[in-house]
C-alpha positions as CSV (number, residue, x, y, z in Angstrom):
1,X,-16.3,16.2,-27.6
2,X,-17.5,17.7,-24.3
3,X,-15.5,16.8,-21.3
4,X,-16.5,14.0,-18.9
5,X,-17.2,15.2,-15.4
6,X,-17.9,13.5,-12.0
7,X,-21.6,13.7,-12.4
8,X,-21.3,11.7,-15.7
9,X,-19.2,9.1,-13.9
10,X,-21.8,8.9,-11.1
11,X,-24.5,8.3,-13.7
12,X,-22.4,5.5,-15.2
13,X,-22.3,3.8,-11.8
14,X,-26.0,4.5,-11.0
15,X,-27.1,2.7,-14.1
16,X,-25.0,-0.3,-13.1
17,X,-26.8,-0.4,-9.8
18,X,-30.2,-0.1,-11.6
19,X,-29.1,-2.9,-13.8
20,X,-28.5,-5.1,-10.7
21,X,-31.8,-4.1,-9.1
22,X,-33.7,-4.8,-12.3
23,X,-32.1,-8.3,-12.3
24,X,-33.1,-8.9,-8.7
25,X,-36.7,-8.1,-9.6
26,X,-36.6,-10.7,-12.4
27,X,-35.1,-13.3,-10.1
28,X,-37.9,-12.7,-7.6
29,X,-40.5,-13.2,-10.3
30,X,-38.6,-16.2,-11.7
31,X,-38.6,-14.3,-15.0
32,X,-36.3,-15.7,-17.6
33,X,-36.3,-12.5,-19.7
34,X,-33.2,-10.5,-19.8
35,X,-31.3,-12.9,-17.6
36,X,-28.4,-13.0,-20.0
37,X,-28.2,-9.3,-20.6
38,X,-24.9,-7.6,-20.0
39,X,-24.6,-4.2,-18.5
40,X,-24.0,-2.5,-21.9
41,X,-27.0,-4.3,-23.4
42,X,-29.2,-3.2,-20.5
43,X,-28.2,0.4,-21.0
44,X,-28.9,0.2,-24.8
45,X,-32.4,-1.2,-24.2
46,X,-33.6,0.2,-20.9
47,X,-32.1,3.6,-20.0
48,X,-33.8,6.9,-20.8
49,X,-32.5,8.6,-24.0
50,X,-30.7,11.4,-22.2
51,X,-29.0,9.0,-19.8
52,X,-28.1,6.7,-22.7
53,X,-26.5,9.7,-24.6
54,X,-24.4,10.7,-21.6
55,X,-23.1,7.1,-21.1
56,X,-22.5,6.7,-24.8
57,X,-20.4,9.8,-24.7
58,X,-18.2,8.3,-22.0
59,X,-18.0,4.9,-23.7
60,X,-16.9,6.5,-27.0
61,X,-14.2,8.7,-25.3
62,X,-10.9,7.1,-26.0
63,X,-9.3,7.5,-22.6
64,X,-12.4,6.0,-20.9
65,X,-13.2,3.0,-23.2
66,X,-11.0,0.5,-21.3
67,X,-12.3,1.5,-17.9
68,X,-15.9,1.4,-19.1
69,X,-15.4,-2.1,-20.4
70,X,-13.9,-3.1,-17.0
71,X,-16.8,-1.6,-15.1
72,X,-19.3,-3.3,-17.4
73,X,-17.6,-6.6,-16.7
74,X,-17.8,-6.1,-12.9
75,X,-21.5,-5.4,-13.0
76,X,-22.1,-8.3,-15.3
77,X,-20.0,-10.5,-13.0
78,X,-22.2,-9.4,-10.0
79,X,-25.3,-10.2,-12.0
80,X,-24.0,-13.7,-12.9
81,X,-23.0,-14.3,-9.3
82,X,-26.5,-13.4,-8.0
83,X,-28.1,-15.7,-10.6
84,X,-25.8,-18.6,-9.7
85,X,-26.4,-18.3,-6.0
86,X,-30.2,-18.1,-6.3
87,X,-30.2,-21.2,-8.5
88,X,-28.0,-23.1,-6.0
89,X,-30.2,-22.2,-3.0
90,X,-33.4,-23.1,-5.0
91,X,-31.8,-26.6,-5.7
92,X,-30.8,-27.1,-2.0
93,X,-32.8,-28.1,1.0
94,X,-32.6,-24.6,2.5
95,X,-35.5,-22.2,2.0
96,X,-33.8,-18.9,2.1
97,X,-34.2,-17.7,-1.5
98,X,-36.2,-14.7,-0.3
99,X,-33.5,-13.9,2.3
100,X,-30.8,-14.1,-0.3
101,X,-32.7,-11.8,-2.6
102,X,-32.9,-9.4,0.4
103,X,-29.1,-9.6,0.8
104,X,-28.8,-8.6,-2.9
105,X,-31.3,-5.8,-2.5
106,X,-29.6,-4.4,0.6
107,X,-26.3,-4.6,-1.2
108,X,-27.5,-2.5,-4.2
109,X,-29.2,0.0,-1.9
110,X,-25.9,0.4,0.0
111,X,-24.1,1.0,-3.3
112,X,-26.7,3.6,-4.3
113,X,-26.8,5.4,-1.0
114,X,-23.1,5.7,-0.7
115,X,-22.1,6.7,-4.2
116,X,-22.7,10.4,-3.6
117,X,-19.6,10.4,-1.3
118,X,-17.3,9.4,-4.2
119,X,-15.3,7.6,-1.5
120,X,-16.6,4.1,-1.7
121,X,-13.7,2.6,0.2
122,X,-14.7,4.3,3.4
123,X,-18.4,3.9,2.8
124,X,-18.2,0.1,2.3
125,X,-15.8,-0.6,5.1
126,X,-17.3,-2.9,7.7
127,X,-20.3,-3.8,5.6
128,X,-19.8,-7.5,6.6
129,X,-17.7,-7.0,9.7
130,X,-18.1,-9.6,12.5
131,X,-20.5,-11.7,10.4
132,X,-23.5,-10.2,12.2
133,X,-25.4,-8.5,9.4
134,X,-28.0,-11.1,8.8
135,X,-28.2,-12.9,12.2
136,X,-31.3,-11.0,13.1
137,X,-33.1,-12.0,10.0
138,X,-32.3,-15.6,10.3
139,X,-33.3,-15.7,14.0
140,X,-36.7,-14.2,13.2
141,X,-37.7,-17.2,11.2
142,X,-39.2,-20.2,13.1
143,X,-36.6,-22.8,12.3
144,X,-34.3,-25.0,14.2
145,X,-31.2,-23.4,15.8
146,X,-29.0,-25.6,13.6
147,X,-30.7,-24.5,10.4
148,X,-30.7,-20.9,11.6
149,X,-27.0,-21.0,12.2
150,X,-26.4,-22.6,8.8
151,X,-28.5,-20.0,7.0
152,X,-26.8,-17.2,8.8
153,X,-23.4,-18.4,7.8
154,X,-24.5,-18.8,4.2
155,X,-26.0,-15.4,4.0
156,X,-23.0,-13.8,5.4
157,X,-20.8,-15.8,3.1
158,X,-22.7,-14.4,0.1
159,X,-22.5,-10.9,1.5
160,X,-18.7,-11.2,2.0
161,X,-18.3,-12.4,-1.6
162,X,-20.3,-9.4,-2.8
163,X,-18.0,-7.2,-0.8
164,X,-15.1,-8.4,-3.0
165,X,-16.9,-6.9,-6.0
166,X,-17.4,-3.8,-3.9
167,X,-13.7,-3.2,-3.6
168,X,-13.3,-3.7,-7.3
169,X,-15.9,-1.0,-7.9
170,X,-14.3,1.3,-5.3
171,X,-10.9,1.0,-6.9
172,X,-12.3,1.5,-10.4
173,X,-14.3,4.6,-9.2
174,X,-11.1,6.1,-7.9
175,X,-9.5,5.5,-11.3
176,X,-12.4,7.1,-13.1
177,X,-12.3,10.2,-10.9
178,X,-8.5,10.6,-11.5
179,X,-8.9,10.1,-15.2
180,X,-11.7,12.7,-15.3
181,X,-9.6,15.1,-13.4
182,X,-6.6,14.6,-15.7
183,X,-8.8,14.7,-18.8
184,X,-10.3,18.0,-17.8
185,X,-7.0,19.5,-16.7
186,X,-5.7,19.0,-20.3
187,X,-8.2,21.6,-21.4
188,X,-7.1,24.2,-18.9
189,X,-4.6,26.8,-20.0
190,X,-1.3,27.4,-18.3
191,X,-1.1,30.8,-16.6
192,X,1.2,33.1,-18.6
193,X,1.8,36.8,-19.0
194,X,-0.8,37.1,-21.8
195,X,-3.5,35.5,-19.6
196,X,-2.5,37.7,-16.7
197,X,-2.7,40.9,-18.8
198,X,-6.1,39.9,-20.0
199,X,-7.4,39.2,-16.5
200,X,-6.2,42.6,-15.4
201,X,-7.9,44.3,-18.4
202,X,-11.2,42.6,-17.7
203,X,-11.2,42.9,-13.9
204,X,-14.1,45.4,-13.9
205,X,-16.1,43.1,-16.2
206,X,-16.1,40.3,-13.6
207,X,-19.6,39.7,-12.2
208,X,-20.2,38.0,-8.8
209,X,-19.5,34.3,-9.3
210,X,-17.5,34.7,-12.5
211,X,-14.4,32.7,-12.5
212,X,-11.4,31.6,-14.5
213,X,-9.4,28.3,-14.0
214,X,-5.9,27.7,-15.1
215,X,-2.7,25.8,-14.3
216,X,0.4,27.4,-12.7
217,X,3.8,25.9,-12.4
218,X,5.8,27.5,-9.5
219,X,9.5,27.9,-9.2
220,X,9.7,24.5,-7.4
221,X,8.3,22.7,-10.4
222,X,4.9,22.0,-8.6
223,X,1.8,22.4,-10.7
224,X,-1.3,24.0,-9.2
225,X,-4.8,24.1,-10.6
226,X,-6.1,27.5,-9.6
227,X,-9.4,29.3,-9.9
228,X,-9.8,33.0,-9.5
229,X,-13.4,34.1,-8.7
230,X,-15.3,37.4,-8.2
231,X,-16.6,37.3,-4.6
232,X,-20.0,38.5,-3.2
233,X,-20.4,42.0,-1.8
234,X,-20.6,40.6,1.8
235,X,-16.8,40.0,1.6
236,X,-15.9,43.6,0.9
237,X,-13.3,45.0,0.8
238,X,-12.2,41.7,-0.7
239,X,-13.2,41.4,-4.3
240,X,-11.5,38.3,-5.6
241,X,-10.6,34.9,-4.2
242,X,-8.2,32.2,-5.4
243,X,-8.7,28.6,-4.6
244,X,-6.4,25.8,-5.8
245,X,-5.2,22.3,-5.5
246,X,-1.6,21.0,-6.0
247,X,-1.9,18.5,-8.9
248,X,-1.3,14.9,-7.8
249,X,-1.9,15.7,-4.1
250,X,-4.7,16.5,-1.7
251,X,-3.0,19.8,-0.7
252,X,-5.4,22.8,-1.1
253,X,-5.0,26.5,-0.8
254,X,-7.3,29.6,-0.8
255,X,-7.1,33.3,-0.1
256,X,-9.2,36.5,-0.7
257,X,-7.8,39.7,-2.1
258,X,-8.9,43.3,-2.5
259,X,-7.5,43.6,-6.0
260,X,-6.8,41.2,-8.9
261,X,-3.3,42.5,-9.3
262,X,-2.5,41.5,-5.7
263,X,-4.0,38.1,-6.3
264,X,-1.8,37.5,-9.4
265,X,1.3,38.9,-7.6
266,X,0.8,36.4,-4.7
267,X,0.7,33.6,-7.3
268,X,4.0,34.6,-9.1
269,X,5.6,35.0,-5.7
270,X,4.8,31.4,-5.1
271,X,2.2,32.2,-2.4
272,X,4.9,33.5,-0.1
273,X,3.5,34.7,3.3
274,X,6.8,34.5,5.2
275,X,7.9,38.0,6.1
276,X,11.5,36.8,6.5
277,X,11.6,35.7,2.8
278,X,11.8,38.5,0.3
279,X,9.3,38.4,-2.5
280,X,10.7,38.0,-6.0
281,X,8.5,40.7,-7.4
282,X,7.3,43.9,-5.6
283,X,4.4,44.4,-8.0
284,X,2.8,42.6,-10.9
285,X,4.1,45.1,-13.5
286,X,7.6,44.1,-12.6
287,X,6.8,40.5,-13.4
288,X,4.9,41.3,-16.6
289,X,7.7,43.5,-17.9
290,X,10.4,40.9,-17.1
291,X,12.0,39.4,-20.1
292,X,11.5,35.8,-20.9
293,X,14.8,34.0,-20.0
294,X,16.0,31.5,-22.5
295,X,18.7,29.2,-21.0
296,X,21.5,28.0,-23.4
297,X,21.5,24.2,-23.6
298,X,23.8,23.0,-26.5
299,X,25.2,23.8,-29.9
300,X,24.6,21.7,-33.0
301,X,25.4,22.3,-36.7
302,X,26.3,25.9,-36.0
303,X,23.1,26.7,-34.1
304,X,22.7,27.5,-30.5
305,X,19.7,25.9,-28.7
306,X,17.9,27.4,-25.7
307,X,15.0,26.4,-23.4
308,X,12.4,28.6,-21.6
309,X,11.0,27.9,-18.2
310,X,8.3,25.7,-19.9
311,X,11.0,23.6,-21.7
312,X,10.0,25.1,-25.1
313,X,13.0,24.9,-27.5
314,X,14.5,27.7,-29.5
315,X,17.5,27.9,-31.8
316,X,19.7,30.8,-32.8
317,X,21.8,31.0,-35.9
318,X,25.3,30.8,-34.5
319,X,26.7,32.7,-37.5
320,X,24.9,35.9,-36.6
321,X,27.2,38.8,-35.5
322,X,27.5,39.7,-31.8
323,X,24.5,41.8,-30.8
324,X,22.3,40.3,-33.5
325,X,19.6,37.8,-32.6
326,X,17.7,35.5,-35.0
327,X,15.5,33.2,-32.9
328,X,13.4,30.3,-34.2
329,X,10.8,28.1,-32.4
330,X,11.9,24.5,-32.7
331,X,10.4,21.0,-32.2
332,X,11.4,19.5,-28.9
333,X,12.0,16.1,-30.4
334,X,14.5,16.9,-33.2
335,X,15.3,20.6,-32.8
336,X,13.9,21.5,-36.2
337,X,13.1,25.2,-36.7
338,X,9.3,25.9,-37.1
339,X,8.9,29.6,-37.4
340,X,10.7,32.9,-36.5
341,X,10.2,34.4,-33.0
342,X,8.7,37.9,-33.0
343,X,9.0,40.6,-30.4
344,X,12.7,39.7,-29.7
345,X,12.8,42.6,-27.1
346,X,10.8,40.4,-24.8
347,X,13.5,37.7,-24.6
348,X,16.8,37.4,-22.8
349,X,19.4,34.9,-23.8
350,X,21.1,33.4,-20.7
351,X,24.6,32.1,-21.1
352,X,24.6,33.1,-24.7
353,X,27.9,31.9,-26.2
354,X,28.2,35.2,-28.0
355,X,28.7,36.9,-24.7
356,X,31.9,35.0,-24.2
357,X,34.8,37.4,-24.8
358,X,36.5,34.7,-26.8
359,X,33.5,34.2,-29.0
360,X,34.9,36.0,-32.1
361,X,38.1,34.1,-31.9
362,X,36.3,30.8,-31.4
363,X,34.2,31.4,-34.5
364,X,37.3,32.4,-36.4
365,X,39.1,29.3,-35.3
366,X,36.2,27.1,-36.4
367,X,36.4,28.6,-39.9
368,X,40.2,28.2,-39.9
369,X,40.0,24.6,-38.8
370,X,37.6,23.9,-41.7
371,X,39.8,25.8,-44.2
372,X,43.0,24.1,-43.1
373,X,41.3,20.7,-43.3
374,X,40.0,21.6,-46.8
375,X,43.6,22.5,-48.0
376,X,45.0,19.3,-46.5
377,X,42.4,17.3,-48.3
378,X,43.4,19.0,-51.6
379,X,47.0,17.9,-50.9
380,X,45.9,14.3,-50.4
381,X,43.8,14.3,-53.6
382,X,46.7,16.0,-55.5
383,X,49.0,13.1,-54.4
384,X,46.4,10.4,-55.1
385,X,43.6,10.3,-57.6
386,X,44.4,13.9,-58.7
387,X,47.6,12.7,-60.4
388,X,49.4,15.9,-59.5
389,X,47.0,18.2,-61.4
390,X,47.4,21.8,-60.1
391,X,43.7,22.5,-60.8
392,X,42.8,20.3,-57.8
393,X,44.5,22.7,-55.4
394,X,42.4,25.5,-53.9
395,X,45.1,28.1,-54.9
396,X,46.2,26.3,-58.2
397,X,49.8,26.7,-57.0
398,X,51.8,24.6,-54.7
399,X,53.8,27.5,-53.1
400,X,50.7,29.6,-52.5
401,X,48.7,26.6,-51.2
402,X,51.4,25.6,-48.7
403,X,52.0,29.3,-47.7
404,X,48.3,29.6,-46.8
405,X,48.3,26.4,-44.8
406,X,51.3,27.6,-42.7
407,X,49.7,31.0,-42.2
408,X,46.5,29.4,-40.8
409,X,48.4,26.9,-38.7
410,X,50.7,29.5,-37.1
411,X,47.7,31.7,-36.3
412,X,46.5,29.2,-33.7
413,X,48.0,29.4,-30.2
414,X,49.8,26.3,-28.9
415,X,46.7,25.2,-27.1
416,X,44.5,25.7,-30.2
417,X,46.8,24.0,-32.8
418,X,45.0,20.9,-34.3
419,X,46.4,17.4,-33.4
420,X,45.6,16.0,-36.9
421,X,48.3,18.1,-38.6
422,X,51.7,19.7,-37.8
423,X,54.1,22.2,-39.5
424,X,56.3,19.2,-40.3
425,X,53.3,17.5,-42.1
426,X,52.7,20.7,-44.1
427,X,56.4,20.8,-45.2
428,X,56.2,17.2,-46.2
429,X,53.1,17.9,-48.3
430,X,55.1,20.6,-50.2
431,X,58.1,18.3,-50.7
432,X,56.0,15.4,-52.0
433,X,53.8,17.6,-54.3
434,X,56.8,19.3,-55.8
435,X,58.4,15.9,-56.5
436,X,55.2,14.7,-58.2
437,X,54.8,17.8,-60.3
438,X,58.5,17.5,-61.5
439,X,57.9,13.9,-62.3
440,X,54.8,14.7,-64.4
441,X,56.7,17.5,-66.2
442,X,59.6,15.1,-67.1
443,X,57.1,12.5,-68.4
444,X,55.5,15.1,-70.6
445,X,58.9,15.9,-72.1
């Protein structure tokens, strides 16, 4: 589905204003038709086809559905309020129905005229300040001063109540604009080496006004939405411009460059313009040829897990030999391998456990711990449910079995020796197993 833009949102609000103005006309004519229409029903029956299609697109977009419903309710509430107040005035002794309708008309005109600014909070500020908006109108009528004062107060009271709806609309418009910005940002690619390489290749194909928009996350973790654009000839020798906004803020930035490589280099150097701070890269080729750093994070089930600067997860088979790399892309949630990483020469493993001088010994110890535990388990089973059967021992012989256990145990340094078994425990295993074997042999005789 095509993205929703600010003009679409403006149209959504414009139709709400048209809905209110249409209702005011019906009130003036005392026309009962359509009085119970909601905002959505009005759009379905009265808006031109092209407008209806645009608004329907917004209504049916998942992220916008809730806010469209909220907007429809506000416009419908305003319509109901206007109907109620006109009815109350008509049933009173005051003859200001026409003036009240003028209040409503002025209100909708004010909405319409100020919508272009997309800053309704500022545009609406002071609309009813000091209670003086309708004083002139009331004084122009030939009525008693008491009635004029009463009517003026009533009219300003109605205007102030309408202003409460105004703030609701202003807040909702801000939410719509932020949602539109976030929604469109999702479609923008994040600047990477591949995109940079393509931009450099196509630099001569850029025509005046051509532009590309992308996101860039700098070394501080800030995300910028940047647009690179081919400039007009009047700006020679500058050929390209970059304009950007820091996401989530009002901070903007823009510069012109004589060359697209210089523009990209300025970006990857985090827009550095301080002569006292050394640039990280002296040219864009240095950046493009730099290996992608994968930072070691943790080990699990014999695999080593790494993250790149974008928090993508990779795993390496920990059983590979030193100097050998076998990388897999992984899911972030569970670390499950997805597919093998190609072009390994582009990657650099940072804090790779294999670079530890004790790596080989560590891996050997891991195997020896497992083997020693396996031999110990054989001893326990031999003495228990194994009923002294030699076939349950890994080496099928007590002396050989115990000899290997001692050999493994004594290969560990004092700091590495396991706490769950000792040399004394191993000797006890031999003594008990020999006793059980002798007992079984005697019973057989």
